[in-house]
C-alpha positions, 0 to 999 in steps of 0.5 A: 711638882717634880715626879722624882720627888714623889712616892705612890703608896699602893697595894699591887692588886689587880684593878685600880692599884695596878693602874695607879702603879703603871701610871706612876712608873710611866711618870718616873714616880717611885712606888711602894706596894704593900703586900703580905705573904700569900697575896696575889700581886700584879705589880712587882715594882716597889713591893714591900712584904709586910711582916706579921708585926707590921700587919698587926700595927694595922689591925682594926676591929671588924665590928668597928669597921662594920659599924663605921661602914654600915655593913658586916664583914666575915672575919677571915685571915685574908680579909684581916690582912687586906684591911691591915695592908690598906691601913699601911697604904692610907697611913703612908700617903699624905693624900688619898686617891680611890677608884670605886663607887660611893654608896648612898650612905657616903661610904665606898663600896667593898674593902676599898671603903675601909681605906676611904673611911680611914682617910676620913678619920685621919683628916687626909685629903681624899678623892674618889673617882666614882666609876658609876657616876663617871666623875671625881668627888672630894671629901669636904670633912662632912660630905662628898663634893663633885670635883672636876679635875683633882690634881696630886699636890703632895709628894707622898700619896696613896692610890687604891681602889676596886679590883673591877676597874672599868675603862673610865676608871683607868682613864681617870687615873691616867688623866690624874697623873697627866694633869699632876705631872705634865711637863 
């Protein structure tokens, strides 16, 4: 695939999103980083500040998300905007790459988990690098399956994940891009 034809959709936050952006820039891939007023962004390249109306497009019931992910969320304006911006990231990409941790119930830890669950609902190709297991997993439509080396195969893709990026997670992102866009 030609990197100049590709777009990374992300969120510009500290951790995995920042690393996805750095890798995209290194490979000459365009970035769109969804954010909102008041959010702390570590990437400025391709920043896309969502309007109030655009944020509302990604609004979802926190009770629904909580049931889907087997946990409770406190309804705060910041959390709501984060979940709304994640909706835009997932909605925009044709395939989804996440760095985090898969819990025993099959959901992904933290707010990142909403992105993974939304990708499942949209039937998009979904891959999670589990930092604790030090390996990639792909969603089959019913369960997680260990993947040795996924590669980006769609021109528009999403990269998101934990703010607490470990060395193995950063390496997994770099290797994903190198594998997908090597010359």
